[in-house]
N, C-alpha and C positions, 0 to 999 in steps of 0.2 A: 758305937762307931766301928766300922771295919775297913780294912784295906783291900784293894783289888788291883793287881798289876794289869795295866792296860797296854796292849800293843796297838799302835796306830801308825799309819803311813806318815812319813816326815812332813808331807804337804799339809795334812790335817793338823799335825802338831803345830806347825808354823802359823797356820790360819787361826787356830785356837789361841795361841800365844798372842798374836796380833790383836784379836778381838778382845781378849781378856784385858790386855794392857789399855786398849782404847776405852774399856768400860771401868778401868781402874779397879780391877779385881784379879784374883789369882786364876791360874789355869784350873786348879782343883775346883774352885767355886764355879767357874764356867762350866766344867763337865757335870758337876752336881746339878746345877740349874737346867742344863740341857737335857740330862736324863730325866729329871723330874717333869719337865715340860712334855717330853715324849710319852712318859707313862701316863700323865694326866690326859693328854689327847687321846691315847688309845683306850684308856678306861672310860672316858667320857663317851666315846663313840660306842663302846660296848654297852654302857648304861642306856643310851638312847635306843639302841637296837632292841634290847630287852624290853624297854618300856613300850616301844612301837609294837612289838609282838603281842603285848597284852591289851592293846587298845582296839577300839572299833571306830568306824567313821562317826557313829552317833556320839561316842564319848569325845571325840575330837571336836565335833561341832558344838557340843555342850561346853567344852572348855573355851572355845572361841567366843561363845555367847557371853561368857563371864568377862571378856575383855571390854565389851561395850561397843565395839565397832562391828556393824552388821553388813557393811558394804565395803568394797575395795576403795582404797584411796588412790586417786590418779598417781601413777608412777610406781605403785607397789608391785604390779605384775611385771615379771621378767619378760623381756622381749628379746628375741635373738637379734644380733647385730645385722645391719644391712650388709649385703655383699658389696665388695669393692666395685667401683665403677668399671664397666667393661666386662663384667662376668655375668 
């Protein structure tokens, strides 16, 4: 375990203090978890970038073939939202 002096704006400190108290934990634990979540998200994104670079459309289709669903299920496709009325 190591220590690191952290300088942060008072507003962030107060927000962290409030959230940590609401979660019944310490500010230290709140910061450790927040840093771990950020590292995890960034490393996961990098992992998938590297995996995607090694893949081919044929390999992707083969992987989807193992799932067992060969056609789209209604509602699976993303559709852009309709424009508001009057536009």
